[in-house]
N, C-alpha and C positions, 0 to 999 in steps of 0.2 A: 952309286945306284941312283937312278933318276927319281926325283921327288924326295930324296932322303934329306933330312934336316939334322942339324947339329943340336942334339938335346942333352949334351953333356952338362952336368951341373943342375939340371932341372929334375925335380922329383915327379913321380907319377901323378900326384895331386895337381900340380901346376899344369901338366900336360892335359889332364882330364878337364880342367877348367877352360883351357884354350879350346879344346874340342867342343865343349858346351857352348862357348861364346860363338864359335864359328857356326855351329848348328842353328843358333838363334838368329844370326845374321842371314843365313840361307833361308830360314823361315820367313823373315821380314821381306826378303826379295821375292819369295814365292807368293806371299800375300799381295804384294804389289802387282805381280804378273796376273794373279787371279782377278784382281780388281779390274785391270785393263781388259781382260777377257770378258768379264761381265758387262763392262761398258760397251764393248763391241757387240755383244749379244743384244743389249738394249737398243742400240742403233739399228741392228738388223731387224728387230721386232717393229721398229718404226717403219722401216722400209717395206717389211712384209705387209703391214697394215695399209700403206699407200698402194702397194701392188695389188692387193685384194680389192681395194676400192676402184682402182683402174680396170682390173679384170672384170669385175662384176658391176661396173658403172651403169649399164643399161638395164640391170635387173629390176624387176618390179616386185614388190614395192621398193621404192628408192631408199627407204631407211635401212633395209637389210645390209647392203654393202657398207653403208656408213657405220652401222652398228658393229659389223665385223672389223672394220678398220679401227674403230674406237676401242674395241676389246684389246687389240694388239698395242695400241697406244698406252692404255692403262697397264697392261702387262709389262711394257717397257719401263714405265715409271716404277712399278713394284720391283722389278729386277734390279734396276739401277740404284734405287734408294736402299734396298736390302743389302746389296753389295757394298755400298758406301758405309752403312751402319756396321756391317761385319768387319770391314777393313779397318775402320777407325778404332773399333773396339780391340781388335787384335794388335794393332800397332801400339795402342796405349798400354797393353799388358806386357809388351816386350821391350827390352832395352837393346839398342844397337851397340855394337862394340867396335867393329872396324868399317862398317858401312854407314852411310847416312840414311836415317829413316825417311821414308817418303813424306812429302808435305801433305798432311791430312787436310789442311785448309784448301789446298789446290784440288785435291780429289773431291772434296765436298762441292767446290765451285763447278767442277766438270759434271758431277752427278746432277747438281741443280740445273745446269745449263741444258743437259740432255732431257731432264724432266720437263723443264719449261718449254723446250722445243717440241716435245711430244704433246703437251697441252695445246700449244699454238697450232700444230698440225691438226690435232683432233678437232679443235674449234673451227679451224678453216674448212675442214671437210664438211662439217655441218652447216656452215654459213654460206660457203661459196659454190657448193656442188648441189645440183638438184637430184 
């Protein structure tokens, strides 16, 4: 039968431990995918802020479109940093068995880069647009 394995000589306790290990590995991979999705959402919020600034650029008073854009920049930073914190905490609580755990330092670097980018764009909107 397809997918059938030879479990002769293994007791049910060993098989249950294997299933638990595999479930933990799947959870680690799901946490990594979720982190990537939140990073994409953060970058989308930065784009939304820029788009609103461009769409309402001629609006008076001029600080209103800047404030709208800044709100989405701040929201992007909150989303990305929250996702990073949750991902790093989840990875530290779990142990990988057959898969490599994600590099939390790399994810922290990416989250920091997106956050710094949002700050730079936000400052640029206030300094270089009237």
